[in-house]
C-alpha positions as CSV (number, residue, x, y, z in Angstrom):
1,M,-90.6,60.6,4.7
2,K,-93.4,58.0,5.2
3,E,-93.9,57.6,8.9
4,L,-93.7,59.6,12.2
5,G,-91.7,57.7,14.8
6,E,-90.6,58.6,18.3
7,E,-87.3,59.9,17.0
8,A,-89.1,62.2,14.5
9,S,-91.4,63.5,17.2
10,E,-88.3,64.5,19.3
11,V,-86.7,66.3,16.4
12,I,-90.0,68.1,15.8
13,Q,-89.9,69.3,19.4
14,I,-86.4,70.7,18.9
15,I,-87.4,72.6,15.8
16,E,-90.6,73.9,17.3
17,A,-88.6,75.2,20.4
18,A,-86.0,76.9,18.1
19,F,-88.4,78.5,15.7
20,G,-91.6,78.8,17.7
21,D,-91.8,82.6,18.0
22,V,-90.5,83.6,14.5
23,K,-92.6,86.0,12.4
24,L,-92.3,86.7,8.7
25,G,-91.5,90.4,9.2
26,N,-90.0,91.7,6.0
27,G,-89.4,88.2,4.7
28,T,-90.6,87.0,1.3
29,G,-93.9,85.3,1.7
30,L,-94.8,81.9,0.4
31,W,-97.1,83.1,-2.4
32,E,-95.0,86.2,-3.0
33,A,-92.1,83.9,-3.8
34,Q,-94.3,82.1,-6.3
35,G,-94.7,85.4,-8.0
36,L,-90.9,85.8,-8.1
37,D,-90.7,82.4,-9.6
38,D,-93.1,83.3,-12.3
39,Y,-91.3,86.6,-13.1
40,A,-94.3,88.6,-12.0
41,D,-94.1,92.3,-11.6
42,A,-93.9,94.1,-8.3
43,S,-97.6,94.9,-8.0
44,T,-98.6,91.2,-8.7
45,C,-96.1,90.0,-6.1
46,A,-97.6,92.5,-3.6
47,R,-101.1,91.1,-4.3
48,Y,-99.7,87.6,-3.7
49,R,-98.2,88.7,-0.5
50,E,-101.6,89.7,0.8
51,Q,-102.5,86.0,0.9
52,D,-99.4,85.0,2.8
53,E,-99.3,83.9,6.5
54,K,-97.1,86.3,8.4
55,D,-97.5,85.5,12.1
56,D,-97.6,81.7,12.7
57,W,-95.8,79.3,10.3
58,R,-97.8,76.5,12.0
59,R,-100.9,77.7,10.2
60,I,-99.4,76.9,6.8
61,S,-100.9,73.6,5.6
62,P,-98.7,70.8,4.1
63,E,-100.8,71.1,0.9
64,M,-99.9,74.7,0.6
65,L,-96.2,74.0,1.2
66,L,-96.2,71.3,-1.5
67,R,-98.0,73.5,-3.9
68,C,-95.5,76.3,-3.3
69,H,-92.3,74.2,-2.8
70,S,-90.4,76.2,-5.4
71,S,-90.6,79.2,-3.1
72,L,-87.7,77.7,-1.2
73,S,-85.4,79.0,-4.0
74,F,-86.8,82.5,-3.8
75,F,-87.0,83.3,-0.1
76,N,-84.8,86.0,1.4
77,A,-83.2,85.3,4.8
78,E,-86.3,86.4,6.8
79,G,-88.6,84.4,4.6
80,M,-86.5,81.3,4.9
81,R,-86.3,81.6,8.6
82,F,-90.1,81.8,8.9
83,H,-91.0,79.1,6.5
84,L,-88.2,76.5,7.0
85,P,-89.6,74.9,10.2
86,A,-93.0,74.4,8.5
87,F,-91.3,72.5,5.6
88,L,-89.1,70.4,7.9
89,I,-91.9,69.4,10.3
90,A,-94.2,68.5,7.4
91,D,-91.5,66.3,6.0
92,L,-90.9,64.6,9.4
93,R,-94.6,63.9,9.7
94,G,-94.7,62.4,6.2
95,D,-97.0,65.1,4.9
96,L,-94.7,67.0,2.5
97,G,-94.2,64.7,-0.5
98,I,-90.9,66.4,-1.5
99,G,-87.4,66.1,-0.2
100,M,-85.7,68.9,1.7
101,D,-82.2,67.7,1.2
102,F,-81.3,69.8,-1.8
103,C,-82.3,73.0,-0.1
104,L,-80.2,72.2,3.1
105,T,-77.2,70.7,1.3
106,H,-76.6,72.4,-2.1
107,H,-77.8,75.9,-1.0
108,A,-75.9,75.6,2.3
109,L,-72.6,74.5,0.7
110,A,-72.9,77.3,-1.7
111,D,-73.1,79.6,1.3
112,H,-76.5,80.8,0.3
113,P,-77.4,84.0,2.1
114,T,-81.0,82.8,2.9
115,F,-79.6,81.0,6.0
116,S,-77.7,84.0,7.4
117,L,-80.3,85.0,10.0
118,L,-80.6,81.6,11.7
119,S,-79.7,81.6,15.4
120,P,-77.4,78.9,16.9
121,E,-80.5,77.1,18.3
122,Q,-82.2,77.1,14.9
123,R,-79.0,75.8,13.1
124,L,-78.9,73.1,15.7
125,G,-82.4,72.2,15.0
126,I,-81.6,71.8,11.3
127,R,-78.5,69.7,12.2
128,M,-80.7,67.4,14.2
129,Y,-83.2,67.1,11.3
130,L,-80.4,66.2,8.9
131,L,-78.9,63.6,11.3
132,H,-82.4,62.1,11.5
133,I,-83.1,61.8,7.8
134,M,-79.6,60.9,6.7
135,H,-80.2,57.1,7.1
136,H,-83.8,57.1,6.1
137,P,-84.5,55.1,2.9
138,D,-86.2,58.1,1.3
139,Y,-82.8,59.9,1.5
140,Q,-80.4,57.1,0.8
141,F,-79.1,58.7,-2.5
142,S,-78.6,62.0,-0.7
143,K,-76.5,60.6,2.2
144,P,-73.1,61.8,0.9
145,D,-74.4,65.4,0.3
146,I,-76.1,65.4,3.7
147,Q,-72.9,64.2,5.4
148,C,-70.9,66.9,3.6
149,A,-73.3,69.6,4.6
150,L,-73.2,68.4,8.3
151,D,-69.4,68.4,8.2
152,Q,-68.9,71.7,6.5
153,Y,-72.0,73.9,7.1
154,W,-74.5,72.6,9.7
155,V,-71.8,72.0,12.3
156,W,-72.6,72.1,16.0
157,P,-72.9,75.9,16.7
158,Q,-69.8,77.1,18.5
159,E,-71.9,79.4,20.7
160,L,-73.7,76.4,22.2
161,R,-70.4,74.6,22.6
162,S,-68.9,77.3,24.6
163,N,-71.9,78.5,26.6
164,S,-73.5,75.2,27.4
165,G,-70.7,72.6,27.3
166,E,-72.4,70.1,29.5
167,A,-75.7,70.3,27.6
168,S,-73.9,70.2,24.3
169,N,-72.1,67.0,25.3
170,A,-75.2,65.4,26.6
171,A,-77.1,66.2,23.4
172,A,-74.3,65.0,21.2
173,D,-74.2,61.7,23.1
174,A,-77.9,61.3,22.5
175,V,-77.3,60.8,18.7
176,T,-76.0,57.5,17.5
177,P,-73.6,57.3,14.5
178,Q,-76.6,56.4,12.4
179,G,-78.2,59.7,13.3
180,Q,-80.8,58.2,15.6
181,I,-81.7,59.8,18.8
182,T,-81.2,57.5,21.8
183,S,-83.3,57.1,24.9
184,H,-81.8,60.3,26.1
185,H,-84.8,62.6,25.4
186,P,-83.7,65.9,23.7
187,S,-85.1,67.8,26.7
188,S,-82.3,66.3,28.8
189,G,-79.6,67.6,26.6
190,L,-81.1,70.4,24.6
191,G,-83.8,72.0,26.7
192,G,-81.3,74.2,28.5
193,L,-80.0,75.5,25.2
194,F,-83.4,76.7,24.2
195,G,-84.1,78.4,27.5
196,G,-87.4,76.5,27.8
197,R,-89.0,78.2,24.9
198,K,-92.0,76.6,23.3
């Protein structure tokens, strides 16, 4: 995407709140995944992993994400959970240079296990991202796939519907049919869902 508007800034806040404290843990690292992509042996992948950020995904530069974008196809579930917010936010800021639609549509609709560890709040953050990009010119040809993924996979998390009905309704009302966030700031409808996490 080419510019950072107010709506993109609000989606970024939602993603940061949902993924803010995630660590890599036993997840596949960004460079480690490059080794897997290159069919490197275990010792080589281990050396690559030594270069990987493991504590704060915000430290990973957009340049590094772009250079290692094929890693998205080689992350395990922990690795995807750690790196995904960095990729999404870089795209929203116009710094990524590649689309995230394939990863979040085709992988998701194939029930790819790399999304299995995402919490309801994290899934909601991804849903808000997809709603935002769906009508952006850069993603016009992906709109049918994005809509399908929203309808079949990145649905509103049931846990948030049942536990925070009023907040869920307010947040849902804050998104127009075009996927744009209205004047209702996400904090008014979504803040309670994230428990105030930063």
